[in-house]
C-alpha positions, 0 to 999 in steps of 0.5 A: 151526305152520309153515304159520301162521308162513309165512302170518304172514310173507307177510301184510305182502307181501299187504297191501302189494301191494294199494296203488299209488302215483301221483306228480307233481312240479314247482315251487310256483307259488302254486296248489292241486292238485286230485285226482279220487278215484274209489270203490273197485271194491267201492263201499266207500270212496274210492280214495286212502289217503294223500297226502304232499307232500315226505314230509309227510302232507296234513293235510286230508280226502281222503274225497270224489270230488274234493279239493284239495292246498293247499300253503299247509299246508306253508309252501312258497314260490314256486319251491320244489320239490314232490313229491306222492305219492298212495297208493291201492288197487289196481283204481282210479286217482285223477287229478291234474286240473291238474298244470300248476300245478306247471310254471313260467310265463314272467313275466319283465320286462326291466329292461335289455338291451344288447350290450356290448363284445366282443359280450356280450349282457347283460340284467337281469330281475325277476319270474321266476315260475319257473326256465326257460331263456332262448333267445338268438335271432338273425334270419338266413336270413329267420327267428329261430333260437336260437343259445344258451341260459342257465338262468334263476334264477327269483324276484322279485329282479333277476337278471343274465345275459350271453351271448357272441354269435356274430356275422355280417357286417352288422347283427345282430338279437338278442332273448331269449325264454322258452317255458313249459308254455302253449306261448306264447313271450315275447320281449324287445325286439329289439336291433340290433348292427353287426359289423365282420366283413367280408362273405362270398361263396361259390363256385363256384355250379355245383359238382362237389366243394366250395363255399368261403366267402370273407371279405376274399378269404380262405377263412373259416369260417362257419356254414352249412346246405345244403337241397334244393329242398323245404327239407329240411336235408341238411348243417350245420356251421361250416367254410370249405368244404362237401363236395358230392361225395355229393349228387345233381345238382340245385338246392340252397339254402345258408344261410351268414353272413347270406345265402341263395343257390342253387347247382347240383350237376353231374356231374364 
């Protein structure tokens, strides 16, 4: 009797162990998800046992080599969270054929964008197909660089955003952008804003210990980068000086404020 009782107790665990789970998640983008469903190893029947979407069983046939998950069956709206779980037999593995359909795409339209008082960048959007970060970019040091980001809100309605810009002296060129799962970047138009910050200078150009930054003849903090002759970044920060004591002798480039200049490190 005891062996039978032990076997009866363990049977559910043996049954469960032959099943595996495969899952994916994202946001509903209005498209169907397709699944490749191989045969079981013994050739009798297909691999997938059950599919659930947000905990609800898919009410459609899955007994074919490929089947679709139609999210319209679950009354989902664009941008809703989606969590798909496939229960399948051990020894075979189904595949999501197009999981990228659950990843948001950048579809925003700019309704209005401006730089207001106190250097606040303000923009309004509509038709945001998914929730993606907006990158705030400035053109300086001969390149567009990200200076901050704001989380998108998604949806077709008008959304409003703002960001306090870190300005440099002279003309500031600014834009916002998004990048999605396609790897492509979408940009707003470029704005130009003239700041009242006094021009910067630096010195010495032949340095032993420290380089200092000046504005209005006073030592002033600014963002900087130090690069070697091959373009490798060595130092970066926000300060009124750069400690050069621990770099070897040679020629270097320094980005600061809105400038790129060259300096030489020499022996003490």
